[in-house]
C-alpha positions as CSV (number, residue, x, y, z in Angstrom):
1,M,-25.7,31.3,54.0
2,K,-23.2,32.7,51.5
3,N,-20.6,33.8,54.0
4,I,-20.2,30.5,55.8
5,V,-16.7,29.3,55.2
6,L,-16.1,25.6,55.1
7,S,-12.8,25.2,56.9
8,I,-12.7,21.5,56.3
9,S,-9.1,21.2,55.4
10,I,-8.0,21.5,59.0
11,F,-10.5,19.3,60.6
12,F,-11.3,16.5,58.2
13,L,-9.8,13.8,56.0
14,L,-9.9,15.6,52.7
15,I,-9.0,13.8,49.5
16,T,-8.9,16.2,46.6
17,S,-8.0,14.9,43.1
18,C,-9.2,14.5,39.6
19,R,-10.7,11.1,39.6
20,T,-12.6,8.8,37.2
21,N,-14.8,5.7,37.6
22,K,-13.0,3.6,35.1
23,G,-15.2,1.6,32.9
24,T,-18.1,4.1,32.9
25,I,-16.8,7.2,31.3
26,K,-17.4,7.4,27.6
27,Y,-14.0,8.6,26.3
28,Y,-14.9,8.0,22.7
29,I,-17.5,10.7,22.6
30,F,-15.9,13.7,20.9
31,S,-18.7,15.6,19.2
32,C,-21.7,17.3,20.8
33,E,-24.0,15.3,18.5
34,E,-22.4,12.0,19.6
35,G,-22.9,13.0,23.3
36,I,-26.5,13.7,22.8
37,T,-27.1,10.5,20.8
38,E,-25.3,8.4,23.4
39,A,-27.4,10.1,26.2
40,I,-30.7,9.3,24.5
41,K,-29.6,5.7,23.9
42,D,-28.6,5.2,27.5
43,A,-31.9,6.8,28.8
44,N,-34.0,4.6,26.5
45,S,-32.3,1.5,28.2
46,G,-33.1,2.9,31.6
47,K,-29.5,4.0,32.4
48,Y,-28.8,7.7,33.4
49,E,-25.2,8.3,34.1
50,L,-24.7,11.8,35.5
51,I,-21.0,12.6,35.3
52,S,-19.3,15.3,37.3
53,Y,-16.0,16.9,36.1
54,G,-13.2,19.0,37.5
55,L,-11.4,19.0,40.8
56,I,-13.4,16.7,43.1
57,S,-13.2,16.7,46.9
58,V,-14.2,13.4,48.6
59,I,-14.7,13.7,52.3
60,K,-15.3,10.6,54.3
61,T,-18.1,10.9,56.8
62,D,-20.5,8.0,57.5
63,G,-22.1,5.6,55.0
64,F,-25.0,7.7,53.8
65,K,-23.4,9.1,50.7
66,E,-22.6,5.6,49.4
67,F,-26.1,4.4,50.4
68,Y,-27.7,7.3,48.5
69,R,-25.7,6.6,45.4
70,E,-26.8,3.0,45.5
71,Y,-30.4,4.0,46.2
72,L,-30.4,6.2,43.0
73,V,-29.2,3.3,40.9
74,E,-31.5,0.7,42.3
75,N,-34.6,2.9,42.3
76,Y,-34.1,5.2,39.3
77,G,-31.2,3.9,37.2
78,I,-29.3,7.1,38.0
79,I,-25.5,6.6,38.2
80,L,-23.5,9.4,39.9
81,S,-20.0,9.2,38.3
82,L,-16.7,11.2,38.4
83,G,-15.3,12.1,35.0
84,G,-11.8,13.6,35.7
85,C,-10.5,17.0,34.9
86,V,-10.7,17.1,31.1
87,V,-14.2,17.8,29.8
88,L,-14.6,17.1,26.0
89,E,-17.4,18.8,24.1
90,G,-19.2,15.5,23.6
91,S,-19.0,14.7,27.4
92,K,-20.4,18.1,28.2
93,C,-23.4,17.7,25.8
94,Y,-23.9,14.1,27.2
95,R,-24.2,15.4,30.7
96,E,-26.6,18.2,29.8
97,K,-28.8,15.9,27.7
98,I,-28.9,13.1,30.4
99,K,-29.7,15.6,33.0
100,E,-32.6,17.0,30.9
101,L,-33.8,13.4,30.3
102,I,-33.7,12.6,34.1
103,Y,-35.9,15.6,34.8
104,E,-38.3,14.6,32.0
105,E,-38.6,11.1,33.4
106,Y,-38.7,11.8,37.1
107,G,-39.4,15.6,37.6
108,N,-37.2,18.5,38.5
109,D,-37.3,17.6,42.2
110,I,-36.1,14.0,41.6
111,F,-32.9,14.4,43.7
112,E,-34.8,16.0,46.7
113,V,-37.4,13.3,46.5
114,A,-34.7,10.5,46.2
115,K,-32.7,11.9,49.0
116,L,-35.6,11.9,51.4
117,G,-36.4,8.3,50.3
118,A,-32.8,7.3,50.9
119,I,-32.7,8.9,54.3
120,D,-35.9,7.1,55.3
121,E,-34.4,3.7,54.2
122,F,-30.9,4.5,55.7
123,R,-32.4,5.1,59.1
124,K,-33.5,1.5,59.2
125,T,-30.0,0.2,58.7
126,K,-27.8,-1.4,61.4
127,E,-25.2,1.4,60.9
128,F,-27.7,4.2,61.7
129,I,-29.3,2.4,64.6
130,R,-26.1,1.1,66.1
131,D,-23.6,3.8,65.4
132,I,-25.0,7.1,64.1
133,K,-28.2,7.6,66.2
134,P,-26.4,7.1,69.5
135,E,-23.9,9.8,68.5
136,M,-26.6,12.2,67.6
137,D,-28.3,11.6,70.9
138,S,-25.1,12.0,72.8
139,G,-24.5,15.5,71.2
140,K,-22.1,14.9,68.3
141,V,-21.4,18.2,66.5
142,Y,-21.8,18.2,62.7
143,W,-20.2,20.7,60.4
144,S,-23.0,22.7,58.6
145,W,-21.9,21.7,55.1
146,I,-22.8,18.0,55.7
147,L,-26.3,18.7,56.9
148,H,-29.4,17.9,54.8
149,K,-31.1,21.1,56.1
150,Q,-28.7,24.0,57.0
151,P,-29.1,26.0,60.2
152,R,-30.7,29.4,59.6
153,F,-30.7,32.7,61.4
154,I,-34.2,33.7,61.6
155,I,-35.7,37.1,62.8
156,E,-39.5,37.7,62.5
157,N,-39.9,34.6,60.3
158,K,-37.3,35.8,57.9
159,E,-33.9,34.3,57.2
160,I,-31.1,37.0,57.8
161,D,-27.6,37.0,56.7
162,F,-25.7,36.7,60.0
163,I,-22.6,38.6,58.9
164,E,-24.7,41.4,57.7
165,Y,-26.6,41.3,61.0
166,L,-23.4,41.7,62.9
167,G,-22.9,44.9,60.9
168,F,-20.1,43.9,58.6
169,A,-20.2,45.3,55.1
170,D,-20.2,43.0,52.1
171,F,-16.7,41.7,51.2
172,E,-15.0,38.9,49.2
173,V,-12.9,36.3,51.0
174,D,-9.4,35.7,49.6
175,H,-8.9,32.0,50.3
176,Y,-5.3,32.3,49.3
177,N,-4.4,34.8,52.1
178,K,-6.2,33.3,55.1
179,K,-3.8,35.0,57.5
180,N,-5.6,38.2,56.9
181,Y,-8.9,36.9,58.2
182,C,-10.5,36.1,61.5
183,E,-12.5,32.9,61.7
184,I,-15.7,33.4,63.7
185,S,-16.9,30.0,64.7
186,F,-19.6,28.7,67.1
187,I,-21.9,25.7,67.8
188,I,-25.6,25.9,67.2
189,E,-27.3,23.7,69.8
190,K,-30.3,21.5,69.1
191,N,-32.6,24.2,70.7
192,G,-31.0,26.9,68.5
193,V,-29.0,28.6,71.1
194,I,-25.3,29.6,70.2
195,S,-22.5,28.2,72.3
196,D,-18.7,28.0,72.2
197,V,-18.0,31.2,70.3
198,K,-14.4,31.6,69.2
199,F,-12.3,34.1,67.2
200,K,-9.1,32.8,65.6
201,N,-6.8,33.7,62.9
202,A,-7.9,31.7,60.0
203,E,-4.4,30.5,59.1
204,T,-2.3,30.6,62.3
205,R,-5.3,29.6,64.6
206,E,-4.1,32.3,67.1
207,P,-6.9,33.6,69.3
208,I,-8.3,37.1,68.4
209,I,-10.0,39.2,71.0
210,N,-12.9,41.6,70.5
211,D,-15.2,41.9,73.6
212,A,-17.8,43.9,71.9
213,L,-18.2,41.4,69.0
214,M,-18.3,38.5,71.6
215,I,-21.2,40.2,73.4
216,K,-23.1,40.9,70.2
217,I,-22.9,37.3,69.1
218,N,-23.7,35.8,72.5
219,G,-26.8,38.0,72.7
220,V,-28.3,37.2,69.3
221,H,-31.7,35.5,68.8
222,K,-32.0,31.7,68.5
223,W,-31.1,30.0,65.3
224,E,-33.2,27.4,63.5
225,S,-31.1,24.3,64.1
226,G,-29.7,22.1,61.3
227,I,-31.1,18.7,60.4
228,Y,-29.2,15.6,59.4
229,L,-30.7,12.2,58.4
230,G,-34.0,13.4,59.7
231,E,-32.7,14.4,63.1
232,V,-32.2,17.8,64.7
233,V,-28.4,17.9,65.6
234,R,-25.8,20.2,67.0
235,S,-23.8,21.9,64.2
236,S,-20.8,24.1,63.9
237,V,-20.6,27.0,61.5
238,S,-17.8,29.5,60.8
239,F,-17.3,32.7,58.9
240,D,-14.1,34.4,57.7
241,V,-14.1,38.1,58.3
242,P,-11.1,40.4,57.4
243,I,-9.1,41.1,60.5
244,R,-9.1,44.8,59.7
245,L,-12.9,44.9,60.2
246,I,-12.6,42.9,63.4
247,E,-10.0,45.4,64.7
248,T,-12.2,48.3,64.1
249,Y,-15.5,46.7,65.4
250,P,-17.8,48.3,66.3
251,R,-17.4,51.5,64.3
């Protein structure tokens, strides 16, 4: 759902920085040829280090992400690493080649297959049984971005863009000027029904009122609920819409 806005900075512990896993990044690779050679060498030894570069956001949730990373290493020799902000040509070529070799060895769906396997194993852990499953059963609300299967708005067996369904024209969100946007948020229950619809200024959090839009949203068809760790869960989604469109709704 391209228009869902992940308003995580307000509600979550967000750690954003350029990080590295010291001892694993190959700083000495400068040329593309060196990067490719090193990737082939590592793959031949059963080690596939997939390095991500740039500004990295690390959000603490539960222990599944760490479990999944360890599962990849133990079962496939795939190491997920963080490489900092500076990407040398050799590092870029290393990543591209190692990714190609991972797919050659395990198939293009390796990460989907591995995640399903990790979920199955994680569900057997004490953490899941003792802490996570009871939270799910008691109605914990998960933000949609964390889910393993996103909630979808379905009409006649076809996924529909929700913002377009509401009648808003296509627009780009300026994330540097949030005060000009209304955040439309609601909870999708386990049975797909919408609840707790709210309109707020995306920056100030001041309530915004539009009775016609509220009636439209509350009267929509059921959604297909999201899934996390193999369980249907309650989830929260939000969309940022220009206030000028809210003020003139409906046209």
